[in-house]
N, C-alpha and C positions, 0 to 999 in steps of 0.2 A: 684303574687301568683295565681291569677285567670287564667291568660294566661298559666302559667307553668302547672297547674294541668289539664287544658283542653288539653294541648299539650300531657301530659302523657297519658290521656285517649284515645286520637286519635291514638297514637303509639300502645297502648295496643290492640286497635281494628284493628290493622294491616292496617292502611290507609297510603297512601302516603301524604307527607307534603311539602308545600312550605312556608317558614317563611320569612316575610319581616319586615323591621324596624317598631318599635312601636307596636310589638306584633300583627301584622296582620298575621293570620294563615289561609292558604288555604289547604284544604284536600280533598281526594277522594279515592275510591277503586282503586287498581292497574288496569290499563287499561282504567279507566274513566278519565275525565278531572279533574285535580287538581283544586279545587275551587268550586266543586259542594256543598261542605260544607265550611263555612267560619266563623271565629271568630275574634274579635278584643279585646285584653285584656281579653279574655275569654268570652266576650259578644257574643252570637250567632247572626247570621244575621236575625233570626226571630224577634229580637228586631229592630224595624225600626228606621231610622234617626229621624223621627218625635217623636217617643217615647222617645229616649234618649235625644233629644233636650228639650222636655217638662220636663223631669226629672231633667235636669240641670238648669232649670229656677225656682228658689225657689218661687218667687212671684206667678207665674202661677201655680206651683205645689200646693201651699197652697190654692189658689183659687179653684182649681178643687176638692181638698179633702174636703174643707169646703162646697162646693155646694152639695157634696155627703153625707153631714151630719157627716163627720169624723172630730174629734177634732184635732187641731194643737195648739201649745202654742200661747198665745197672742204675736203678733209681728207686725212690720212695716218695710218697706224698706225705705231707705233714701240715700241722697247723701250729699256732703259737703254743698250744697245749701239748705238742708232740716233740719238744726239744730233745728229749732223751733218745728217741728213735733217730732223729737227725744226727745227733752226735755219734751214735753207734754206726750209722751209715758212713760218716766221714772217717771214723776210726778204721773201718774195714776197707774202704775204697780210696780214701785220700783225696787230695786236690790234684788238678783243677776240676771244678764241677760247673754245671749249667743250672740256672734257676728259671722256672717257668710257672705260670699259673696252671693249677691242676685242672681247672675248668674255666672256659671262657673263649675269647675270640681266637680265630685262626686266621693267619698264622700266629702262633703263640708269642705273646710278648715274652722276651727272655733276656737274661743277663748272662753273658758267656764268659768262660775262662776265669771263674772265681778261684783264687789261689790261696786264700787264708781265711781263718775264722772271722777276722775283722771285716774282710771284704764280703763274706757271706752275710753277716749281720746287717751290714750297710745295704747289700742287695735286697735282702728281705724287706727292710724298711722302705726302700724305693719301690719295690714291686707292689707293696700294699697301698701306696698312695694312689688315689683316684683322681682323674682329671675332670675338668668341667664337662668335656664331651661324654664322659661316662654317665653323667647325670642328665645330660641333654642330648641323647643319641641322634635326634633329628638334625643337629648341627654338625655331626661328625661325618667325615668322608670315609671312615673305615669301619665304624661300628656296624655290625651286621643287622639286617632287618628281618632276620629269621632265627628261630631256635635259640633265642637269647639265653645264654648261660653266663652269669657274672658273679663276682664276689660281692656278698652283701656289704653295705657301706654304713659306717657310723663315724662320728667325730671323736678324735682323740683329745687329750687334755690341752693341746695347743690349738684346737679348732680345725685341724686338718681332716679332710675326708679320707678315711682309710678303710681297708677291708676289715670286716668284723673278726674278732679273735678266733672264731672257729673256721674261718675261710682256709682252704687248703692250697698249698703250693706244691710244686713238684721239683725235686732236685735230682739231677742225673749226672752220672760220671761223664766228664768231657772225653770224647773218644777221638782218636787221631786217624787221619786217612784222607782220601780224596772225597770231596763233598759233591755229590751228584744229585740233581733234581730231575725227577721223571714226571711226565704228564700222561695220564690215562683218561680215556673217554669211551664210554659204552663198551667196556671190556676189551678195549684195544690200546696198545701202547703207541703213543704218538711221537714223543720226542724226549731227548735228555740233554741237559746242559750241566756244565761243571763250574763251580765257584772257583775262581782262579786267584783272588787276592783278598786277604783279610783286612779290608779297609772300610771306612764308613760308606764310601761309594762302592756298592757291590759290583764286582766285575764277573761276568759270566761268558762262557764260550760254549759253542755246540760240541757235543760228544759224538764224534763220528763212528766210533767203534765201542759200543756197549755190549758186553757179553749177554747172550740170551738168558743166562741164569739170573742176571739182575733185572732184566726186563720182566722176567717171571716173578721175581720178588715184588716189584712194583705192582704188577697185576694182582698177585695174591693178596698183598696188603690192602689194596682197594676193595677186593671182593670180601675181605673179612669184616669190613664196615658195611653192614647191610643197608642198601638203598642209596649208594653213591654212584651217580652217573659220571661225574668228573672228579678227579682227585689229583693233587700234587703230592708226590711222595719223595722225601729227601732221604738219601742213603749216604752213609760214610763207609767207604770200601778201601781196601788196599790197592788193588789194581782192577779197574772196571773192565779192562779188556780180557781178563782171565776168568775162568769158571769160578764158581763160588767155593767149590771144595778146596780145602787147604788154606783158606784165608778168612779172616774175620770180616764181618760186615754188620751194620746196624741200621735199622729204620729209625731215624731221629726226628722226623716230622711226617705227618700225614694231614693234609689240609683239604677241605671241601672246595676251597677257592682255587681257581687255576693258577693264580700268581703270574699272569702273563707279562707283568712288568719286567721280570727277570729274563724271559724269553725275548722280549723286545730289545734288551741290552745285547743278548747273544746274537740275535738276527732280526733286524727291523722288518724283514719280509716274512719271517716265520710266524711271528705273534699274530698278525691279522688272519693268516690262513688257519691258525689253530682256533681262533674265535669263530671262524666260519664253520669249522668242523663241529664245534659245540652246537651251533645253530642247526646244522644239517642233522645231527643226532636227535635234537629235540623235535625237529620237524618230522623226522621219521617216526618218533614215538607218538606224535600227535596227528599223524596221517595228513600232513600239510605238504603240498607240492610247492617247491621253491623255484623261482625264476633264476636264470643265469645272472651272476653278479654284474652290475652296471658300473661303469667308471664315473658317470655323471647322473645325478638324480634330481628330481624336483619335488618339493614337499610344500604343502600348505600348513603352516605352523600356527598354533593358537596357544599362547601362554597365559595362564590364569593366576589371579591373586598376587599380582605385582604391587608393591607399595607405591611406587611413583612411575607409572608407565610412560608418562611424557618425558621424564628425564632419561629413561632407558633408550628411547628411540634414536637419538643422535649417536649414542655409544654403540648401539647395535649396528647402525649404518656404517660407522667408521670401522668397526671390527670386521664386518662382513666384506667390506671393500678391501681391507688389508689381507684377508684370507682368500680372496678370489671368489667369494660367493656373490651371485647376482640375484636381483629380484627387488622386493620392496617390503616395507613394514608399515603398519598403520595402527593407530589407537582403536581399540574396541570400546566395550562398555567400561567407562572409567570407574564406576562404582565397584565393579568386580575386578578391577585391575587387569584388564585384558589387553594384550598386544597380539596382533595377528599379521600374517604376511606370507609371501612366497619366497622360499629359499631354494636356490638352484646351484649345485656345485658338486664337488667330490663328497661321497657319503661320509668319509672320515672327518671332513671339515665341518659339514653340517652337524654331525654328531657332537663334535667338539663344542660348537656354539650352544647347542641345546643342553648339553651336560653342564656347561658353565652357567647357563640360565637357571638350571635346577639347583645347583650347589651354592650359588651366590658368589662364586669366585669370579673375578674380573669385572662383573657388572655391578656389584655393590648391592644387589637385591636379588631375591630368588623367587621363582614361581613355585606354586604348589601343585601344578599339573601342567603338562605340555603335550598337546596332540600334534602329530606330524603325519598328515595324510598324503599319500603319493598323488602327484598330479602330472600332466603332460609337460614335457620340456617346452620352454618358450624362449623368445629372443629378448635379452636384456643387455644393456651396455654396462651397467654397474648396479649397485644396490642403493636404493633411494628410500626416503621416508615420504609416505603419501599424506 
């Protein structure tokens, strides 16, 4: 969702786009080099490789936050060789606890509210199992294309792909309170939302009154991870409307990804505007002047390395007509698997179609590169195949 919403903002600002696998988006004004602006999974290039690497190392992240005087839940990292230290931690702090990977993707895969030794052992076993996407990240919609940190993999006696014995996990004490997610960009606090229901379908609502103390905590936490332009900071607090003094609070997550899907739940109008803020920040850093956002745009699209371009064309036509996109598509060089055409409509809708073509969802085949160059608006009645 982060990459899609940033893609929509880029098209609305009438920038040319080159989209590559795993949501690598290069953009630039027409006539300039495409790539003067770049994002990966919606993360702007102003977030450095160092920054996102530090953010993905939970042990280092906790240490940096604690050195800055910011509270994190009691926790330790351990491996299968460190069972004694894990037992000492449980004896001291008790259940419930939360289990996470100590180093790896953000947001952290986690198993929450573990309440017994048996549940903990089961959770450790599940956490160490590796999916097929882990071994083939190009197929994954969530595996990052930057600063990859992951648990080493080997096969156990049953032939399952699991993390190596020395791979470290993180266990933290489960802390109670109100769960607040904050968004920071370019050293500025942008928004806060609150998780309001502990259900599989996460429910979020806007926080209208967040005390400045907790805005400062989110800003300071982001600054302690050097090189992060954008960060999502999760806090657990007693009362977010009151000052920090006299109440406990904890920084429970800090992620280099914006996590706009949760803001979209809280406010469908807010999430796209936040994505545009990321674009504006990156444009300022790259000295690129942006146009005013447009409600309707036209792009000349070229998708490459499709396996069966002729079969794609009728599905693309029906999809675009259903979504209100007008224009045309035509086959290009069949040897290179090329489809090209004119797509005209809402930026968010065009971005939706292009993202689906890159991921392979909906269309059943995926492109290896898609160019979308801005063109003048034209008059079309519908979307056709030439």
